[in-house]
N, CA, C and O of each residue as an XYZ file, in Angstrom:
900
protein
N      17.028     19.726     78.525
C      16.271     19.891     79.760
C      16.117     18.524     80.415
O      15.235     17.750     80.044
N      16.971     18.229     81.387
C      16.969     16.912     82.007
C      16.110     16.913     83.268
O      16.622     16.829     84.384
N      14.798     17.009     83.072
C      13.886     16.945     84.199
C      13.856     15.527     84.754
O      13.962     14.556     84.005
N      13.709     15.414     86.072
C      13.708     14.106     86.709
C      12.271     13.665     86.973
O      11.464     14.429     87.501
N      11.962     12.432     86.601
C      10.641     11.870     86.822
C      10.764     10.691     87.779
O      11.812     10.049     87.855
N       9.687     10.409     88.510
C       9.643      9.248     89.399
C       8.892      8.113     88.724
O       7.949      8.344     87.967
N       9.322      6.860     89.009
C       8.561      5.711     88.535
C       7.195      5.698     89.207
O       7.037      6.197     90.321
N       6.206      5.122     88.521
C       4.908      4.942     89.147
C       5.026      3.881     90.230
O       5.762      2.906     90.084
N       4.291      4.083     91.316
C       4.325      3.173     92.451
C       3.298      2.065     92.234
O       2.099      2.335     92.161
N       3.764      0.818     92.131
C       2.828     -0.280     91.892
C       2.311     -0.893     93.187
O       1.640     -1.924     93.153
N       2.616     -0.269     94.343
C       2.139     -0.787     95.623
C       0.917     -0.033     96.138
O       0.423     -0.324     97.228
N       0.427      0.928     95.367
C      -0.739      1.701     95.790
C      -1.938      0.773     95.923
O      -2.250      0.025     94.995
N      -2.609      0.813     97.065
C      -3.749     -0.070     97.298
C      -5.072      0.686     97.363
O      -6.096      0.180     96.904
N      -5.061      1.891     97.928
C      -6.299      2.638     98.119
C      -7.000      2.863     96.789
O      -6.437      3.462     95.873
N      -8.230      2.379     96.690
C      -9.012      2.617     95.483
C      -8.729      1.661     94.344
O      -9.267      1.830     93.250
N      -7.892      0.656     94.579
C      -7.545     -0.237     93.471
C      -8.585     -1.325     93.244
O      -8.601     -1.946     92.181
N      -9.459     -1.568     94.228
C     -10.360     -2.723     94.121
C     -11.240     -2.650     92.875
O     -11.346     -3.625     92.130
N     -11.869     -1.496     92.648
C     -12.738     -1.374     91.479
C     -11.947     -1.470     90.181
O     -12.415     -2.048     89.200
N     -10.734     -0.893     90.184
C      -9.878     -1.001     89.007
C      -9.547     -2.469     88.726
O      -9.570     -2.910     87.577
N      -9.240     -3.217     89.786
C      -8.920     -4.633     89.613
C     -10.102     -5.395     89.033
O      -9.940     -6.229     88.142
N     -11.299     -5.098     89.548
C     -12.486     -5.790     89.058
C     -12.699     -5.510     87.572
O     -13.070     -6.405     86.813
N     -12.464     -4.269     87.164
C     -12.632     -3.919     85.751
C     -11.576     -4.615     84.894
O     -11.892     -5.171     83.842
N     -10.324     -4.583     85.347
C      -9.243     -5.207     84.580
C      -9.405     -6.723     84.490
O      -8.959     -7.352     83.531
N     -10.050     -7.296     85.504
C     -10.206     -8.749     85.539
C     -10.967     -9.275     84.324
O     -10.785    -10.423     83.917
N     -11.813     -8.434     83.753
C     -12.570     -8.844     82.568
C     -11.657     -9.130     81.380
O     -12.018     -9.875     80.470
N     -10.479     -8.532     81.402
C      -9.552     -8.720     80.284
C      -8.782    -10.031     80.388
O      -8.190    -10.496     79.414
N      -8.796    -10.619     81.581
C      -8.017    -11.837     81.760
C      -8.631    -12.996     80.982
O      -9.851    -13.140     80.901
N      -7.766    -13.803     80.424
C      -8.190    -14.985     79.676
C      -7.330    -16.145     80.147
O      -6.107    -16.033     80.222
N      -7.968    -17.247     80.459
C      -7.221    -18.365     81.010
C      -7.066    -19.485     79.991
O      -7.948    -19.722     79.166
N      -5.941    -20.162     80.064
C      -5.689    -21.323     79.211
C      -4.849    -22.315     80.002
O      -4.068    -21.934     80.874
N      -5.021    -23.578     79.688
C      -4.210    -24.600     80.353
C      -2.947    -24.817     79.529
O      -2.990    -25.317     78.405
N      -1.835    -24.430     80.113
C      -0.570    -24.503     79.384
C       0.500    -25.161     80.248
O       0.392    -25.200     81.474
N       1.535    -25.679     79.587
C       2.675    -26.227     80.306
C       2.510    -27.702     80.638
O       1.688    -28.397     80.040
N       3.296    -28.171     81.592
C       3.301    -29.583     81.969
C       2.037    -29.940     82.747
O       1.427    -29.092     83.398
N       1.657    -31.225     82.664
C       0.476    -31.701     83.389
C       0.851    -31.919     84.848
O       1.237    -33.024     85.231
N       0.741    -30.884     85.658
C       1.215    -30.958     87.038
C       0.142    -30.588     88.057
O       0.459    -30.294     89.210
N      -1.137    -30.601     87.639
C      -2.227    -30.261     88.545
C      -3.249    -31.400     88.514
O      -3.605    -31.878     87.436
N      -3.718    -31.834     89.670
C      -4.687    -32.925     89.740
C      -5.999    -32.523     89.079
O      -6.572    -31.481     89.399
N      -6.472    -33.358     88.153
C      -7.785    -33.171     87.533
C      -8.754    -34.069     88.294
O      -8.889    -35.253     87.985
N      -9.423    -33.500     89.288
C     -10.247    -34.296     90.195
C     -11.410    -34.969     89.465
O     -11.683    -36.149     89.686
N     -12.091    -34.223     88.600
C     -13.246    -34.786     87.889
C     -12.844    -35.984     87.038
O     -13.503    -37.023     87.066
N     -11.753    -35.833     86.278
C     -11.310    -36.931     85.418
C     -10.751    -38.100     86.231
O     -10.859    -39.255     85.819
N     -10.152    -37.795     87.387
C      -9.664    -38.860     88.266
C     -10.826    -39.700     88.784
O     -10.745    -40.928     88.813
N     -11.911    -39.034     89.193
C     -13.099    -39.756     89.678
C     -13.700    -40.615     88.561
O     -14.042    -41.778     88.771
N     -13.823    -40.017     87.368
C     -14.389    -40.764     86.234
C     -13.515    -41.959     85.864
O     -14.016    -43.060     85.635
N     -12.196    -41.730     85.808
C     -11.284    -42.811     85.442
C     -11.279    -43.926     86.468
O     -11.226    -45.103     86.110
N     -11.334    -43.564     87.744
C     -11.354    -44.561     88.815
C     -12.623    -45.400     88.747
O     -12.581    -46.622     88.894
N     -13.767    -44.725     88.521
C     -15.044    -45.451     88.422
C     -15.058    -46.370     87.208
O     -15.604    -47.472     87.262
N     -14.463    -45.918     86.126
C     -14.478    -46.706     84.886
C     -13.560    -47.924     84.964
O     -13.917    -49.009     84.504
N     -12.367    -47.736     85.555
C     -11.380    -48.817     85.560
C     -11.447    -49.695     86.810
O     -10.926    -50.810     86.813
N     -12.077    -49.203     87.855
C     -12.187    -50.000     89.068
C     -10.974    -49.912     89.969
O     -10.876    -50.650     90.950
N     -10.054    -49.025     89.653
C      -8.895    -48.778     90.509
C      -8.567    -47.284     90.437
O      -9.057    -46.564     89.567
N      -7.721    -46.838     91.380
C      -7.395    -45.411     91.420
C      -6.656    -45.012     90.150
O      -5.550    -45.485     89.888
N      -7.274    -44.144     89.371
C      -6.704    -43.708     88.086
C      -6.486    -42.193     88.156
O      -7.363    -41.405     87.799
N      -5.310    -41.812     88.618
C      -5.018    -40.388     88.820
C      -4.782    -39.709     87.476
O      -3.940    -40.135     86.686
N      -5.532    -38.659     87.235
C      -5.415    -37.877     86.004
C      -4.864    -36.491     86.342
O      -5.330    -35.826     87.267
N      -3.869    -36.079     85.574
C      -3.273    -34.760     85.773
C      -3.600    -33.860     84.586
O      -3.968    -34.344     83.515
N      -3.466    -32.569     84.776
C      -3.699    -31.609     83.699
C      -2.797    -30.398     83.907
O      -2.345    -30.147     85.023
N      -2.533    -29.643     82.836
C      -1.721    -28.427     82.989
C      -2.422    -27.415     83.891
O      -3.650    -27.332     83.917
N      -1.635    -26.663     84.616
C      -2.196    -25.621     85.476
C      -2.898    -24.561     84.628
O      -2.461    -24.237     83.524
N      -3.980    -24.035     85.164
C      -4.729    -22.992     84.471
C      -4.040    -21.655     84.726
O      -3.981    -21.181     85.861
N      -3.526    -21.062     83.672
C      -2.745    -19.830     83.814
C      -3.406    -18.677     83.073
O      -4.127    -18.862     82.092
N      -3.131    -17.485     83.580
C      -3.620    -16.273     82.922
C      -2.892    -16.125     81.590
O      -1.676    -15.941     81.557
N      -3.643    -16.205     80.492
C      -3.012    -16.259     79.175
C      -2.902    -14.908     78.483
O      -2.169    -14.779     77.503
N      -3.615    -13.900     78.972
C      -3.573    -12.610     78.291
C      -2.239    -11.921     78.581
O      -1.718    -11.988     79.694
N      -1.703    -11.261     77.563
C      -0.422    -10.560     77.696
C      -0.655     -9.079     77.452
O      -1.247     -8.688     76.446
N      -0.187     -8.264     78.376
C      -0.472     -6.829     78.335
C       0.828     -6.037     78.282
O       1.786     -6.326     79.000
N       0.835     -5.036     77.418
C       1.957     -4.103     77.292
C       1.412     -2.704     77.534
O       0.446     -2.294     76.891
N       2.027     -1.966     78.463
C       1.581     -0.615     78.780
C       2.655      0.403     78.420
O       3.841      0.183     78.664
N       2.228      1.514     77.840
C       3.095      2.669     77.605
C       2.546      3.814     78.449
O       1.399      4.227     78.277
N       3.369      4.325     79.360
C       2.915      5.285     80.356
C       3.576      6.639     80.160
O       4.799      6.762     80.231
N       2.760      7.648     79.913
C       3.259      9.022     79.828
C       3.604      9.492     81.236
O       2.818      9.308     82.165
N       4.768     10.094     81.393
C       5.233     10.489     82.720
C       5.784     11.903     82.676
O       6.387     12.312     81.684
N       5.573     12.650     83.759
C       6.151     13.983     83.884
C       5.313     15.069     83.244
O       4.362     14.794     82.513
N       5.687     16.322     83.535
C       4.994     17.466     82.960
C       3.552     17.531     83.422
O       3.276     17.419     84.616
N       2.632     17.711     82.490
C       1.213     17.840     82.833
C       0.646     16.561     83.437
O      -0.412     16.597     84.065
N       1.330     15.431     83.260
C       0.850     14.174     83.841
C       1.027     14.129     85.353
O       0.443     13.273     86.018
N       1.825     15.039     85.905
C       2.006     15.068     87.356
C       0.682     15.264     88.087
O       0.520     14.798     89.215
N      -0.262     15.950     87.454
C      -1.564     16.199     88.082
C      -2.386     14.922     88.229
O      -3.340     14.880     89.006
N      -2.021     13.898     87.492
C      -2.830     12.673     87.470
C      -2.081     11.468     88.013
O      -2.511     10.331     87.818
N      -0.973     11.704     88.687
C      -0.085     10.590     89.019
C      -0.745      9.588     89.959
O      -0.497      8.388     89.843
N      -1.587     10.056     90.898
C      -2.203      9.120     91.845
C      -3.156      8.167     91.127
O      -3.152      6.963     91.385
N      -3.969      8.712     90.229
C      -4.911      7.861     89.504
C      -4.168      6.853     88.619
O      -4.585      5.702     88.487
N      -3.071      7.299     88.020
C      -2.285      6.391     87.178
C      -1.621      5.308     88.014
O      -1.489      4.169     87.566
N      -1.203      5.658     89.230
C      -0.605      4.655     90.108
C      -1.631      3.605     90.526
O      -1.296      2.428     90.660
N      -2.879      4.025     90.732
C      -3.932      3.063     91.057
C      -4.107      2.071     89.911
O      -4.187      0.862     90.128
N      -4.166      2.600     88.687
C      -4.295      1.727     87.515
C      -3.095      0.796     87.395
O      -3.256     -0.402     87.161
N      -1.901      1.341     87.552
C      -0.670      0.568     87.406
C      -0.598     -0.533     88.458
O      -0.235     -1.669     88.154
N      -0.945     -0.189     89.698
C      -0.926     -1.165     90.780
C      -1.920     -2.291     90.519
O      -1.608     -3.463     90.726
N      -3.114     -1.932     90.065
C      -4.128     -2.943     89.763
C      -3.672     -3.848     88.625
O      -3.870     -5.062     88.677
N      -3.066     -3.264     87.604
C      -2.606     -4.052     86.458
C      -1.498     -5.020     86.869
O      -1.467     -6.161     86.409
N      -0.592     -4.567     87.735
C       0.498     -5.445     88.182
C      -0.055     -6.651     88.941
O       0.514     -7.741     88.893
N      -1.167     -6.441     89.637
C      -1.781     -7.530     90.392
C      -2.526     -8.500     89.486
O      -2.474     -9.711     89.696
N      -3.212     -7.979     88.491
C      -4.145     -8.787     87.705
C      -3.498     -9.573     86.570
O      -4.011    -10.622     86.182
N      -2.380     -9.084     86.030
C      -1.830     -9.724     84.835
C      -0.488    -10.374     85.119
O       0.446     -9.734     85.602
N      -0.414    -11.664     84.806
C       0.827    -12.395     85.025
C       1.902    -11.929     84.055
O       3.077    -11.835     84.409
N       1.485    -11.640     82.827
C       2.417    -11.130     81.822
C       2.091     -9.669     81.564
O       1.193     -9.353     80.783
N       2.819     -8.782     82.220
C       2.653     -7.340     82.048
C       4.023     -6.717     81.851
O       4.906     -6.846     82.700
N       4.190     -6.047     80.733
C       5.411     -5.296     80.459
C       5.026     -3.827     80.353
O       3.916     -3.498     79.935
N       5.946     -2.948     80.732
C       5.610     -1.525     80.668
C       6.840     -0.692     80.337
O       7.973     -1.047     80.663
N       6.573      0.421     79.682
C       7.619      1.379     79.322
C       7.060      2.783     79.499
O       5.854      3.012     79.407
N       7.965      3.707     79.753
C       7.595      5.111     79.911
C       7.951      5.915     78.661
O       8.888      5.593     77.930
N       7.170      6.971     78.445
C       7.493      7.960     77.420
C       7.059      9.318     77.956
O       6.396      9.401     78.990
N       7.430     10.370     77.256
C       7.022     11.708     77.686
C       6.263     12.391     76.556
O       6.820     12.656     75.490
N       4.999     12.668     76.799
C       4.085     13.344     75.868
C       3.671     12.475     74.691
O       2.489     12.163     74.544
N       4.625     12.076     73.846
C       4.291     11.275     72.669
C       5.336     10.177     72.502
O       6.459     10.293     72.991
N       4.956      9.133     71.818
C       5.900      8.054     71.533
C       6.880      8.506     70.454
O       6.484      9.029     69.412
N       8.182      8.290     70.730
C       9.216      8.618     69.747
C      10.110      7.395     69.538
O       9.677      6.260     69.739
N      11.340      7.631     69.141
C      12.227      6.531     68.744
C      12.807      5.751     69.920
O      13.450      4.723     69.710
N      12.596      6.214     71.152
C      13.074      5.450     72.303
C      12.131      5.625     73.486
O      11.425      6.627     73.605
N      12.140      4.618     74.359
C      11.346      4.628     75.587
C      12.277      4.195     76.715
O      13.462      3.964     76.479
N      11.763      4.084     77.927
C      12.615      3.645     79.028
C      11.773      2.905     80.055
O      10.555      3.074     80.113
N      12.435      2.083     80.866
C      11.749      1.267     81.860
C      11.991      1.748     83.281
O      11.317      1.295     84.207
N      12.935      2.652     83.468
C      13.282      3.151     84.801
C      13.527      4.643     84.689
O      14.452      5.077     84.002
N      12.697      5.432     85.367
C      12.819      6.884     85.238
C      14.106      7.435     85.833
O      14.558      8.512     85.444
N      14.696      6.710     86.769
C      15.963      7.182     87.341
C      17.094      7.115     86.323
O      18.092      7.827     86.442
N      16.928      6.249     85.314
C      17.991      6.074     84.325
C      17.504      6.379     82.912
O      18.023      5.847     81.931
N      16.506      7.239     82.831
C      15.907      7.468     81.515
C      16.833      8.207     80.557
O      16.648      8.132     79.342
N      17.826      8.920     81.084
C      18.768      9.626     80.209
C      19.927      8.736     79.769
O      20.619      9.047     78.800
N      20.138      7.630     80.480
C      21.306      6.788     80.192
C      20.940      5.397     79.678
O      21.774      4.729     79.066
N      19.717      4.957     79.915
C      19.328      3.598     79.523
C      18.049      3.618     78.695
O      17.026      3.058     79.089
N      18.127      4.262     77.563
C      16.996      4.305     76.641
C      16.898      2.986     75.870
O      17.905      2.335     75.590
N      15.683      2.619     75.541
C      15.424      1.403     74.774
C      14.829      1.810     73.433
O      13.796      2.479     73.408
N      15.444      1.429     72.317
C      14.880      1.794     71.020
C      13.450      1.267     70.866
O      13.176      0.103     71.157
N      12.562      2.116     70.415
C      11.168      1.705     70.233
C      11.060      0.568     69.226
O      10.196     -0.300     69.353
N      11.937      0.574     68.225
C      11.944     -0.540     67.277
C      12.184     -1.862     67.995
O      11.569     -2.873     67.654
N      13.083     -1.865     68.996
C      13.357     -3.095     69.741
C      12.106     -3.585     70.463
O      11.832     -4.784     70.500
N      11.351     -2.652     71.035
C      10.110     -3.024     71.726
C       9.113     -3.614     70.727
O       8.480     -4.636     70.994
N       8.984     -2.959     69.581
C       8.060     -3.438     68.544
C       8.442     -4.839     68.076
O       7.576     -5.672     67.809
N       9.742     -5.087     67.980
C      10.197     -6.391     67.504
C      10.215     -7.451     68.606
O      10.330     -8.642     68.315
N      10.104     -7.034     69.859
C      10.161     -7.975     70.984
C       8.806     -8.590     71.302
O       8.713     -9.782     71.594
N       7.756     -7.778     71.247
C       6.442     -8.245     71.693
C       5.534     -8.494     70.492
O       5.269     -7.578     69.713
N       5.055     -9.730     70.339
C       4.250    -10.070     69.160
C       2.885     -9.394     69.157
O       2.482     -8.749     70.125
N       2.201     -9.560     68.057
C       0.972     -8.806     67.815
C      -0.210     -9.271     68.655
O      -1.264     -8.637     68.624
N      -0.062    -10.378     69.414
C      -1.173    -10.819     70.254
C      -1.207    -10.107     71.605
O      -2.098    -10.374     72.411
N      -0.269     -9.221     71.865
C      -0.307     -8.423     73.096
C      -1.454     -7.421     73.034
O      -1.740     -6.845     71.984
N      -2.109     -7.222     74.188
C      -3.069     -6.138     74.350
C      -2.282     -4.924     74.843
O      -1.546     -5.018     75.826
N      -2.433     -3.796     74.169
C      -1.594     -2.630     74.472
C      -2.451     -1.485     74.999
O      -3.484     -1.140     74.424
N      -1.994     -0.905     76.109
C      -2.694      0.208     76.746
C      -1.737      1.385     76.860
O      -0.737      1.305     77.573
N      -2.034      2.464     76.171
C      -1.322      3.726     76.346
C      -2.053      4.528     77.420
O      -3.283      4.569     77.442
N      -1.297      5.157     78.300
C      -1.889      5.997     79.336
C      -1.224      7.360     79.277
O      -0.014      7.470     79.474
N      -2.002      8.396     79.007
C      -1.440      9.741     78.927
C      -2.527     10.769     78.701
O      -3.625     10.437     78.253
N      -2.219     12.031     79.012
C      -3.227     13.080     78.836
C      -3.280     13.602     77.402
O      -4.171     14.376     77.054
N      -2.328     13.181     76.573
C      -2.304     13.561     75.146
C      -2.363     15.073     74.960
O      -2.834     15.560     73.933
N      -1.887     15.804     75.948
C      -1.985     17.269     75.934
C      -0.608     17.874     75.689
O       0.258     17.866     76.564
N      -0.427     18.398     74.483
C       0.877     18.934     74.090
C       0.684     19.797     72.860
O      -0.422     19.905     72.328
N       1.754     20.404     72.419
C       1.691     21.122     71.154
C       1.488     20.123     70.016
O       2.112     19.062     70.023
N       0.640     20.431     69.047
C       0.482     19.538     67.892
C       1.805     19.249     67.187
O       1.959     18.200     66.561
N       2.764     20.179     67.286
C       4.069     19.959     66.663
C       4.780     18.752     67.267
O       5.546     18.074     66.582
N       4.527     18.478     68.556
C       5.174     17.341     69.211
C       4.717     16.013     68.622
O       5.410     15.003     68.742
N       3.564     16.016     67.995
C       3.027     14.812     67.369
C       3.371     14.757     65.887
O       3.725     13.702     65.360
N       3.266     15.889     65.227
C       3.175     15.891     63.764
C       4.471     16.143     63.012
O       4.558     15.811     61.829
N       5.486     16.719     63.657
C       6.659     17.114     62.872
C       7.958     16.587     63.481
O       8.055     16.453     64.701
N       8.953     16.287     62.649
C      10.287     15.967     63.167
C      10.819     17.166     63.951
O      10.601     18.313     63.562
N      11.514     16.899     65.048
C      12.045     17.979     65.862
C      11.018     18.647     66.747
O      11.318     19.664     67.372
N       9.809     18.102     66.819
C       8.754     18.724     67.607
C       8.815     18.437     69.089
O       8.162     19.123     69.875
N       9.585     17.439     69.494
C       9.681     17.088     70.908
C      10.248     18.240     71.725
O      11.108     18.984     71.255
N       9.761     18.380     72.947
C      10.263     19.443     73.824
C      11.565     19.038     74.504
O      12.208     19.877     75.135
N      11.967     17.776     74.392
C      13.135     17.297     75.129
C      14.330     16.930     74.262
O      15.460     16.907     74.750
N      14.101     16.644     72.990
C      15.224     16.234     72.146
C      14.846     16.477     70.686
O      13.703     16.807     70.369
N      15.824     16.308     69.817
C      15.583     16.471     68.391
C      15.153     15.118     67.814
O      15.994     14.290     67.467
N      13.864     14.907     67.717
C      13.358     13.640     67.186
C      13.412     13.641     65.662
O      12.819     14.515     65.029
N      14.108     12.685     65.065
C      14.264     12.681     63.606
C      12.987     12.339     62.854
O      12.838     12.694     61.685
N      12.060     11.645     63.524
C      10.792     11.282     62.892
C       9.642     11.728     63.790
O       9.788     11.748     65.012
N       8.506     12.086     63.202
C       7.396     12.598     64.012
C       6.777     11.521     64.900
O       6.814     10.333     64.581
N       6.214     11.960     66.011
C       5.572     11.032     66.932
C       4.445     10.253     66.291
O       4.243      9.080     66.605
N       3.704     10.893     65.394
C       2.584     10.204     64.753
C       3.040      8.967     63.982
O       2.299      7.990     63.878
N       4.262      9.008     63.441
C       4.795      7.853     62.723
C       5.059      6.702     63.683
O       4.775      5.546     63.369
N       5.610      7.023     64.863
C       5.881      5.975     65.846
C       4.592      5.414     66.422
O       4.502      4.213     66.676
N       3.599      6.258     66.632
C       2.305      5.752     67.094
C       1.703      4.798     66.066
O       1.138      3.763     66.422
N       1.828      5.154     64.795
C       1.270      4.291     63.755
C       2.009      2.964     63.669
O       1.395      1.922     63.441
N       3.324      3.000     63.852
C       4.080      1.745     63.858
C       3.622      0.846     65.003
O       3.505     -0.370     64.844
N       3.364      1.459     66.157
C       2.866      0.685     67.298
C       1.489      0.100     66.997
O       1.228     -1.064     67.301
N       0.615      0.897     66.405
C      -0.727      0.419     66.076
C      -0.689     -0.676     65.019
O      -1.499     -1.602     65.051
N       0.241     -0.573     64.092
C       0.378     -1.621     63.076
C       0.819     -2.943     63.703
O       0.370     -4.014     63.296
N       1.701     -2.854     64.693
C       2.201     -4.065     65.348
C       1.169     -4.661     66.306
O       1.013     -5.879     66.385
N       0.466     -3.785     67.033
C      -0.491     -4.260     68.042
C      -1.878     -3.697     67.742
O      -2.247     -2.657     68.289
N      -2.642     -4.352     66.897
C      -3.966     -3.828     66.535
C      -4.898     -3.657     67.733
O      -5.752     -2.771     67.735
N      -4.733     -4.505     68.751
C      -5.560     -4.380     69.957
C      -4.908     -3.374     70.900
O      -4.272     -3.749     71.885
N      -5.077     -2.094     70.583
C      -4.488     -1.007     71.367
C      -5.562      0.012     71.716
O      -6.446      0.309     70.911
N      -5.469      0.543     72.937
C      -6.360      1.628     73.359
C      -5.530      2.693     74.057
O      -4.388      2.452     74.448
N      -6.118      3.868     74.206
C      -5.471      4.980     74.923
C      -6.392      5.394     76.060
O      -7.553      5.735     75.831
N      -5.875      5.366     77.287
C      -6.616      5.836     78.456
C      -6.147      7.236     78.807
O      -4.952      7.473     78.979
N      -7.094      8.168     78.913
C      -6.767      9.574     79.149
C      -7.334     10.020     80.493
O      -8.546      9.956     80.697
N      -6.472     10.474     81.423
C      -6.960     10.918     82.729
C      -7.705     12.253     82.693
O      -8.355     12.620     83.672
N      -7.621     12.981     81.577
C      -8.375     14.232     81.438
C      -9.848     13.885     81.232
O     -10.173     12.976     80.468
N     -10.733     14.606     81.910
C     -12.166     14.369     81.725
C     -12.534     14.559     80.259
O     -12.116     15.529     79.627
N     -13.316     13.630     79.724
C     -13.602     13.674     78.291
C     -14.395     14.903     77.867
O     -14.403     15.255     76.687
N     -15.059     15.558     78.807
C     -15.795     16.782     78.456
C     -14.849     17.922     78.062
O     -15.274     18.905     77.454
N     -13.568     17.784     78.410
C     -12.591     18.823     78.078
C     -11.758     18.479     76.838
O     -10.962     19.305     76.392
N     -11.919     17.311     76.290
C     -11.061     16.879     75.190
C     -11.163     17.795     73.972
O     -10.175     18.029     73.276
N     -12.350     18.303     73.725
C     -12.566     19.091     72.506
C     -11.738     20.372     72.479
O     -11.549     20.963     71.416
N     -11.244     20.803     73.630
C     -10.506     22.062     73.696
C      -9.006     21.878     73.486
O      -8.261     22.858     73.496
N      -8.555     20.648     73.298
C      -7.122     20.378     73.135
C      -6.882     19.677     71.799
O      -7.183     18.490     71.669
N      -6.347     20.388     70.802
C      -6.167     19.798     69.467
C      -5.354     18.505     69.462
O      -5.641     17.593     68.687
N      -4.335     18.424     70.328
C      -3.498     17.218     70.319
C      -4.280     15.978     70.762
O      -4.015     14.874     70.285
N      -5.238     16.157     71.667
C      -6.078     15.028     72.073
C      -6.872     14.520     70.880
O      -6.976     13.314     70.656
N      -7.428     15.448     70.123
C      -8.204     15.070     68.941
C      -7.330     14.348     67.918
O      -7.776     13.393     67.281
N      -6.086     14.802     67.760
C      -5.176     14.167     66.802
C      -4.904     12.710     67.170
O      -4.980     11.821     66.322
N      -4.588     12.478     68.437
C      -4.270     11.117     68.863
C      -5.522     10.252     68.879
O      -5.474      9.075     68.520
N      -6.631     10.828     69.289
C      -7.883     10.064     69.292
C      -8.234      9.583     67.882
O      -8.657      8.442     67.694
N      -8.057     10.457     66.904
C      -8.334     10.064     65.518
C      -7.360      8.993     65.048
O      -7.747      8.064     64.339
N      -6.081      9.124     65.447
C      -5.104      8.120     65.024
C      -5.447      6.747     65.598
O      -5.169      5.721     64.976
N      -6.049      6.733     66.783
C      -6.470      5.478     67.408
C      -7.881      5.069     66.978
O      -8.496      4.198     67.594
N      -8.387      5.703     65.920
C      -9.733      5.393     65.407
C     -10.795      5.477     66.500
O     -11.707      4.653     66.571
N     -10.650      6.496     67.349
C     -11.640      6.716     68.397
C     -11.444      5.874     69.637
O     -12.240      5.963     70.571
N     -10.391      5.049     69.670
C     -10.187      4.154     70.811
C      -9.443      4.853     71.948
O      -8.492      4.304     72.506
N      -9.877      6.056     72.283
C      -9.397      6.780     73.454
C     -10.547      6.829     74.454
O     -11.681      7.152     74.101
N     -10.236      6.503     75.704
C     -11.263      6.424     76.736
C     -10.790      7.165     77.986
O      -9.596      7.178     78.282
N     -11.723      7.785     78.725
C     -11.321      8.470     79.959
C     -10.873      7.461     81.010
O     -11.366      6.334     81.050
N      -9.939      7.871     81.856
C      -9.435      6.984     82.908
C     -10.398      7.024     84.095
O     -10.077      7.525     85.173
N     -11.580      6.481     83.856
C     -12.617      6.289     84.867
C     -13.015      4.821     84.809
O     -12.605      4.104     83.896
N     -13.810      4.368     85.775
C     -14.232      2.968     85.742
C     -15.061      2.671     84.498
O     -14.911      1.616     83.882
N     -15.940      3.611     84.131
C     -16.732      3.418     82.918
C     -15.828      3.411     81.681
O     -15.993      2.585     80.783
N     -14.872      4.343     81.650
C     -13.949      4.389     80.523
C     -13.106      3.135     80.431
O     -12.841      2.632     79.340
N     -12.681      2.630     81.589
C     -11.887      1.401     81.616
C     -12.720      0.216     81.133
O     -12.219     -0.639     80.402
N     -13.975      0.164     81.536
C     -14.874     -0.894     81.058
C     -14.981     -0.872     79.537
O     -14.920     -1.914     78.884
N     -15.142      0.322     78.985
C     -15.295      0.441     77.530
C     -13.990      0.105     76.806
O     -14.002     -0.496     75.732
N     -12.864      0.504     77.409
C     -11.563      0.187     76.811
C     -11.335     -1.323     76.774
O     -10.855     -1.860     75.775
N     -11.680     -1.999     77.859
C     -11.487     -3.445     77.921
C     -12.416     -4.156     76.942
O     -12.024     -5.133     76.304
N     -13.651     -3.661     76.828
C     -14.571     -4.234     75.842
C     -13.988     -4.112     74.438
O     -14.147     -5.013     73.615
N     -13.312     -2.994     74.166
C     -12.674     -2.796     72.862
C     -11.519     -3.776     72.673
O     -11.357     -4.344     71.593
N     -10.720     -3.976     73.713
C      -9.590     -4.901     73.617
C     -10.044     -6.349     73.444
O      -9.308     -7.170     72.898
N     -11.246     -6.659     73.902
C     -11.766     -8.022     73.810
C     -12.460     -8.309     72.490
O     -12.856     -9.447     72.239
N     -12.614     -7.309     71.647
C     -13.312     -7.505     70.368
C     -12.536     -8.452     69.457
O     -12.973     -8.732     68.341
């Protein structure tokens, strides 16, 4: 079943301001690289101390946090695409180092970066795990709404014959990136009625949060622990 999905639009602006403000809390700055920025305070101190102009330089202050996003796309997620685009657009603005990949329903042995080529340019999930070190902050975005078989058993995927269960791939991701959360666009008052949501929430040790401003605040607080 080769259903076609669209990439999320990272140019969405309407409603992104509050999302940006929430995401900004996750940013961490560090002075890295060559000393190519004027340090005015130290220049003044050095000049006063030496009696001549003593120009002091320092590395530019850069956003040091690194974020990796896994985005569920297609199917039941179509109902939430606008809200996810707002989040995606805000994240692209706020984080200098942001990498993202798409999946459908659950994480399996491959992901993709372009929905137009998702059938021809798959990226092995192992490659992603081996590419990004454990200091990345990882955000999964998805409604986690599917048959429990899609998570728990080999061959449970609705799109292909997966040799290993999704729960194994989720655990491998969690082992590699301990600072991981799951954002769910489904209202949390409805989570109890969907067994697959409960399964993934438990696998994330409760680190599933609704895709609301309050939920985003709590998710970021968790990532900052």
